[in-house]
C-alpha positions in Angstrom: 58.6 -10.1 -24.9 58.0 -12.6 -27.7 55.1 -11.8 -30.0 53.2 -14.2 -32.1 51.3 -13.7 -35.3 47.8 -15.0 -35.5 46.9 -16.3 -38.9 43.8 -16.5 -40.9 42.8 -18.9 -43.7 42.9 -17.5 -47.2 39.7 -17.2 -49.3 41.6 -16.7 -52.5 42.6 -20.3 -53.4 41.0 -20.1 -56.8 43.0 -17.0 -57.7 46.2 -18.8 -56.6 45.3 -21.9 -58.7 45.0 -19.9 -61.9 48.3 -18.0 -61.4 50.2 -21.2 -60.7 48.9 -22.9 -63.9 49.8 -19.9 -66.0 53.4 -19.7 -64.7 54.0 -23.4 -65.3 53.0 -23.2 -69.0 55.1 -20.0 -69.6 58.2 -21.4 -67.9 58.8 -24.3 -70.3 60.2 -24.0 -73.8 59.2 -27.6 -74.6 55.7 -28.8 -74.1 55.7 -31.9 -71.9 53.6 -34.9 -72.5 50.0 -34.6 -71.2 50.4 -37.4 -68.7 53.5 -35.9 -67.2 52.0 -32.5 -67.1 48.9 -33.7 -65.3 51.0 -35.7 -62.9 53.0 -32.7 -62.0 49.9 -30.6 -61.6 48.3 -33.2 -59.4 51.3 -33.0 -57.0 51.9 -29.2 -57.3 48.4 -27.9 -56.8 47.8 -29.3 -53.3 51.2 -28.0 -52.2 50.5 -24.6 -53.6 47.1 -24.5 -52.0 48.5 -25.5 -48.6 51.3 -23.0 -48.8 49.0 -20.2 -49.8 46.3 -21.0 -47.3 48.6 -21.4 -44.3 51.1 -18.7 -44.9 51.2 -16.1 -42.1 49.1 -13.1 -42.9 49.4 -9.6 -41.5 49.1 -9.4 -37.7 45.6 -8.8 -36.6 45.3 -5.3 -35.0 44.9 -4.9 -31.2 44.3 -1.7 -29.2 46.5 -0.8 -26.2 44.6 -1.8 -23.1 44.5 1.6 -21.5 43.0 3.1 -24.7 40.0 0.7 -24.7 36.8 2.7 -24.1 33.1 1.8 -24.3 32.2 4.2 -27.1 29.4 2.8 -29.2 29.9 -0.8 -28.3 26.8 -2.9 -27.4 28.5 -6.3 -26.7 31.7 -7.3 -24.8 33.3 -10.6 -25.6 36.1 -12.5 -24.0 38.1 -15.0 -26.1 40.2 -17.8 -24.7 43.8 -18.9 -25.5 44.5 -19.7 -29.1 44.8 -23.4 -29.8 46.7 -24.8 -32.8 44.4 -26.1 -35.5 46.8 -28.8 -36.5 48.0 -29.6 -33.0 51.6 -29.2 -34.1 52.1 -25.7 -32.7 52.1 -24.5 -29.1 49.1 -22.5 -28.0 49.2 -18.8 -27.7 48.5 -18.4 -24.0 46.6 -15.1 -23.7 43.0 -13.9 -23.9 41.4 -11.2 -26.1 38.6 -8.9 -25.1 36.5 -7.3 -27.8 34.0 -4.5 -27.7 31.7 -4.6 -30.7 29.1 -2.1 -32.0 25.9 -2.9 -33.9 27.7 -2.7 -37.2 30.3 -5.3 -36.2 33.1 -2.7 -35.8 35.3 -3.6 -32.9 38.2 -2.7 -30.6 40.2 -5.6 -29.2 42.8 -5.8 -26.4 45.2 -8.6 -25.5 45.4 -9.6 -21.8 46.9 -12.5 -19.8 45.5 -16.0 -19.9 42.4 -17.3 -18.2 41.1 -20.8 -18.7 37.6 -19.6 -18.1 37.3 -15.8 -18.5 34.1 -14.2 -17.3 33.1 -10.7 -18.4 30.4 -8.5 -16.8 28.9 -5.2 -18.1 27.1 -3.1 -15.5 26.1 0.5 -15.2 29.5 1.1 -13.6 31.4 -0.2 -16.6 32.9 -3.5 -18.0 34.7 -5.8 -15.6 37.1 -8.5 -16.8 40.4 -10.0 -15.7 43.4 -12.2 -16.4 45.7 -14.4 -14.3 47.1 -11.6 -12.1 45.2 -8.4 -13.3 41.8 -6.9 -13.0 40.5 -4.4 -15.5 37.6 -2.0 -15.7 36.5 -0.2 -18.9 34.4 3.0 -18.9 33.8 5.8 -21.4 37.1 7.2 -20.4 39.3 4.2 -21.0 40.5 1.1 -19.1 42.1 1.0 -15.7 44.1 -2.0 -14.4 45.0 -3.3 -11.0 47.4 -6.2 -10.1 46.0 -8.9 -7.9 47.8 -11.0 -5.3 48.5 -14.6 -6.4 47.6 -16.5 -9.5 44.1 -17.2 -10.8 43.9 -19.9 -13.4 40.2 -19.6 -14.0 37.2 -17.4 -13.2 34.0 -19.1 -12.0 31.7 -16.1 -12.1 31.5 -12.3 -11.7 28.8 -10.5 -9.7 28.0 -6.8 -9.0 27.0 -5.8 -5.4 24.3 -3.1 -4.7 27.0 -0.5 -3.9 28.7 -0.9 -7.3 31.6 -3.2 -6.2 32.4 -6.2 -8.3 33.0 -9.7 -6.9 35.2 -12.2 -8.8 35.1 -15.9 -7.8 37.9 -18.1 -9.0 39.0 -21.7 -8.4 41.5 -22.1 -5.6 43.6 -25.1 -4.5 42.2 -27.5 -2.0 38.8 -27.5 -3.7 38.1 -24.0 -2.5 36.8 -20.7 -3.9 38.8 -17.5 -3.9 36.8 -14.3 -3.7 38.2 -11.0 -5.0 36.3 -7.9 -4.1 36.9 -5.0 -6.5 36.4 -1.9 -4.4 35.0 1.4 -5.8 38.5 2.9 -5.8 39.8 0.0 -7.9 41.7 -1.7 -5.1 41.3 -5.5 -4.7 40.9 -7.5 -1.5 41.1 -11.3 -1.6 40.0 -14.2 0.6 40.1 -17.9 0.1 37.9 -20.6 1.7 39.2 -24.2 1.4 36.6 -26.9 0.8 33.9 -24.7 -0.5 33.9 -25.6 -4.2 30.3 -26.6 -5.0 27.1 -24.9 -6.3 27.3 -21.2 -5.9 25.5 -17.9 -6.6 24.4 -14.5 -5.4 21.5 -13.5 -3.2 21.5 -9.7 -2.6 25.0 -8.8 -1.5 25.8 -12.3 -0.3 27.9 -14.7 -2.4 27.0 -18.2 -1.4 28.3 -21.8 -1.9 26.3 -24.9 -1.3 28.6 -27.8 -0.3 28.6 -31.1 1.6 30.7 -31.8 4.7 32.4 -34.7 3.0 34.3 -31.9 1.2 34.1 -29.2 3.9 35.4 -31.5 6.6 37.1 -28.7 8.5 33.6 -27.3 9.4 31.8 -30.6 10.0 31.7 -30.4 13.8 30.4 -26.8 13.6 27.8 -27.8 11.1 26.7 -30.8 13.3 26.3 -28.4 16.2 24.3 -26.0 14.1 22.0 -28.7 12.9 21.5 -30.0 16.5 20.5 -26.6 17.6 18.2 -26.1 14.6 16.4 -29.5 15.1 16.3 -29.3 18.9 18.4 -32.5 19.2 15.3 -34.3 18.0 16.3 -37.7 16.5 19.6 -39.2 15.3 22.3 -36.9 13.9 23.0 -37.4 10.2 26.5 -38.6 9.3 27.0 -35.9 6.7 25.4 -32.5 6.1 24.9 -30.1 3.3 25.7 -26.5 4.2 25.3 -23.0 2.7 28.5 -21.0 3.2 28.7 -17.2 2.8 32.0 -16.6 0.9 32.2 -12.8 1.2 31.9 -10.4 4.2 33.3 -13.0 6.5 33.2 -13.0 10.3 36.9 -12.5 10.8 38.8 -15.5 9.4 35.8 -17.8 9.5 33.1 -17.8 6.7 29.5 -17.9 8.0 27.4 -21.1 7.8 23.9 -19.7 6.9 22.2 -23.0 6.2 22.5 -26.7 7.2 20.5 -29.8 6.4 21.1 -33.6 6.1 23.1 -34.5 3.0 21.0 -36.3 0.4 22.9 -39.0 -1.5 22.9 -38.3 -5.3 21.5 -34.7 -5.1 23.6 -32.6 -7.5 23.2 -29.5 -9.6 26.4 -27.8 -10.9 25.3 -24.1 -10.9 26.8 -20.6 -10.6 23.5 -18.8 -9.9 20.1 -19.4 -8.4 16.8 -17.6 -7.8 16.8 -15.2 -4.9 13.8 -13.8 -3.1 14.7 -12.0 0.1 16.4 -14.6 2.3 15.2 -17.6 0.2 17.4 -19.1 -2.5 16.0 -21.7 -4.9 18.1 -23.8 -7.3 17.0 -26.5 -9.9 18.9 -29.7 -9.1 18.9 -33.3 -10.1 18.0 -36.2 -7.8 20.0 -39.2 -9.1 19.8 -42.7 -7.9 23.6 -43.0 -7.6 25.3 -42.1 -4.3 28.5 -41.7 -6.1 27.2 -38.5 -7.7 28.4 -35.6 -5.6 28.2 -31.8 -5.9 31.8 -31.1 -6.6 31.9 -33.7 -9.4 28.8 -32.6 -11.3 29.5 -32.3 -15.0 26.1 -32.3 -16.7 26.0 -36.1 -17.4 23.9 -36.9 -14.4 20.6 -38.8 -14.9 17.6 -38.4 -12.7 14.6 -36.2 -12.0 14.5 -32.5 -11.5 13.8 -31.0 -8.1 14.0 -27.6 -6.6 16.5 -27.2 -3.7 15.2 -24.3 -1.6 17.1 -22.8 1.3 15.6 -20.3 3.8 18.6 -18.4 5.0 16.7 -16.7 7.8 16.1 -20.2 9.5 18.9 -22.1 7.8 16.5 -24.9 6.7 16.2 -26.6 3.3 13.1 -27.9 1.4 13.1 -30.2 -1.6 10.3 -29.7 -4.1 9.8 -32.3 -6.9 9.4 -30.7 -10.3 6.5 -32.2 -12.4 5.0 -31.5 -15.8 1.4 -30.6 -16.6 0.4 -34.3 -16.5 1.9 -34.7 -13.0 4.9 -36.7 -14.2 8.5 -36.1 -13.0 10.7 -34.2 -15.4 13.6 -36.4 -16.4 17.1 -35.0 -16.7 19.9 -36.7 -18.7 22.7 -35.8 -21.2 20.0 -35.0 -23.8 18.2 -32.6 -21.6 20.6 -31.1 -19.0 20.3 -28.3 -16.5 24.1 -28.1 -15.8 25.7 -24.6 -15.8 22.4 -22.8 -16.5 21.8 -19.0 -17.0 18.5 -18.1 -15.3 16.1 -15.3 -14.5 13.0 -15.0 -12.4 9.8 -13.7 -14.1 7.0 -13.5 -11.6 6.8 -16.8 -9.8 8.5 -18.6 -12.7 12.2 -19.3 -13.0 13.3 -19.5 -16.6 16.8 -20.9 -17.4 18.9 -22.4 -20.2 21.7 -24.9 -19.5 25.2 -24.7 -20.8 24.2 -27.3 -23.4 21.3 -25.1 -24.7 18.3 -26.8 -23.0 15.7 -24.3 -21.8 13.1 -24.9 -19.0 10.6 -22.9 -16.9 9.6 -23.9 -13.4 7.1 -22.3 -11.0 9.0 -21.7 -7.8 5.8 -22.1 -5.7 4.2 -25.2 -7.0 7.2 -27.0 -8.7 5.2 -27.2 -11.9 7.7 -27.2 -14.8 8.0 -27.5 -18.5 10.7 -28.1 -21.1 10.8 -25.2 -23.5 13.3 -25.9 -26.3 16.9 -26.8 -27.1 18.8 -23.9 -28.6 21.1 -25.6 -31.0 22.0 -22.8 -33.4 24.3 -24.3 -36.1 26.2 -26.4 -33.6 29.0 -27.1 -36.0 32.1 -25.7 -34.4 31.7 -23.5 -31.3 30.1 -24.1 -28.0 27.3 -21.5 -27.7 27.3 -19.2 -24.7 24.2 -17.5 -23.4 22.7 -14.5 -21.7 19.1 -14.3 -20.6 16.5 -11.6 -20.3 12.8 -11.7 -19.1 11.6 -12.2 -22.6 14.2 -14.6 -24.1 17.7 -15.9 -24.7 20.7 -14.4 -26.4 23.3 -16.8 -27.8 26.7 -16.1 -29.2 28.4 -18.6 -31.5 31.1 -18.9 -34.1 29.6 -20.2 -37.4 32.0 -22.0 -39.7 29.7 -22.0 -42.8 29.9 -18.2 -43.2 33.0 -17.4 -41.1 31.1 -15.3 -38.7 30.5 -14.7 -35.0 26.8 -14.2 -34.6 24.6 -12.9 -31.7 21.1 -14.4 -32.0 18.0 -14.2 -30.0 15.1 -16.6 -29.2 12.1 -15.8 -27.1 11.1 -18.1 -24.2 7.8 -18.9 -25.8 9.7 -21.0 -28.4 9.5 -18.7 -31.4 12.2 -19.1 -34.1 15.6 -17.6 -33.2 16.8 -14.7 -35.3 20.2 -13.0 -35.8 20.8 -9.7 -34.0 24.5 -8.9 -35.0 26.9 -10.6 -37.3 30.6 -10.0 -36.6 32.7 -11.2 -39.5 35.8 -9.2 -38.3 35.7 -10.8 -34.9 35.6 -14.2 -36.6 39.2 -13.6 -37.7 40.2 -13.9 -34.0 38.1 -16.9 -33.1 39.0 -20.6 -33.3 36.4 -22.2 -35.6 36.7 -26.0 -35.4 36.7 -28.1 -38.5 38.2 -25.8 -41.1 39.4 -27.6 -44.2 43.1 -26.9 -43.7 44.1 -27.3 -40.1 46.5 -24.4 -39.8 46.9 -21.4 -37.6 45.5 -20.7 -34.1 41.8 -20.3 -33.2 40.1 -19.2 -30.0 37.1 -20.3 -28.0 34.4 -17.8 -27.1 34.5 -17.9 -23.3 31.8 -15.4 -22.3 30.0 -12.2 -23.4 27.9 -9.5 -21.8 25.5 -7.0 -23.4 25.3 -3.2 -22.7 22.7 -2.7 -19.9 19.4 -1.7 -21.4 20.3 -2.7 -25.0 18.2 -5.4 -26.6 19.1 -4.9 -30.3 15.5 -4.7 -31.3 15.2 -8.4 -30.5 12.3 -8.1 -28.0 
């Protein structure tokens, strides 16, 4: 197997510059003219700096996968494939998983590639995966299990009430693949074509909300279900929105647990939603453009926020407009997006932060909502990734200015964010965009998960 050396940028350019100048003066028996000497230095110094800064350094240490154990770690991080800084070298197509303690000390393993790697830490252990492998880390080490087929990208990981893990991945034909990690470590897989849309967990059910324009194979069944639900009262809609249960299928057929007329321009782009018994509620955007569809949502949609509520006991949907304290609709656009949020329910209020760092709170009963803040961090080089608690937001980012990976925290009430852990050693493995000399390979932070019950003193 071919191995690659990951490189880091030198911080000793000043030391190299002094050494180069001394050697030049001592190596000549005849002193050159000042203009020639400075011309030579002008040419030589950038070359020396480039060579020193971009020379391969010692390989960064990694732990054998089976030896990785939880130990004193408080945060688990998955890093994506290593991209070339200059664009002149091929990417290193693997992922890294790091377990880091409160002092920034770490253990790192190398696994197969995932375009989107999702990591989950539960009471049962840490669950993560690669293209064709599933891993679980406990206090005793890491076990692995090969999966059937190839998974280019994880969408999300969930834990069921009995301790099993669910991994949802993208599948061909605009579908989702669901891998169930059983308690004995074995993996069972099922794919459902046409189900790629908004998705999330409610109890032990993994659900996808999709339109029949995409799930055309089930359109006739959905129309029949809607006719029975409505008592054949009125004209049948041309297209429907349906809620599909992706796991615990009825034989080869996934269950349709909700059906309603499709609303043109209603989109969201989520991987989770609020769940109360049989009711799921998801913040969405009502756009004025019928070309905006669920499967194409990317966070650039413009419109007003609504709550899309489905009662799975009846299969019916309700749309609740979200308004601010003055009774005005809350506008959503690229500056204030809800796309790809991480959310948590606190009482009747659903608090969430989007992939872009925009935080909102919405009352699930009244639809009264408010914009809280935008969590920008330093926003220089790394997309921030988030995890939420009842009291606030944790954010992980790579910071170019101090060559650090930093976990910070900000309360929902809008107080200033503060750093919880700084991880300078992990920064050596992370791609930090915009470095002065574009050399070497750098990795994107894909996801992180905190040890259950640990808050780092942030709350």
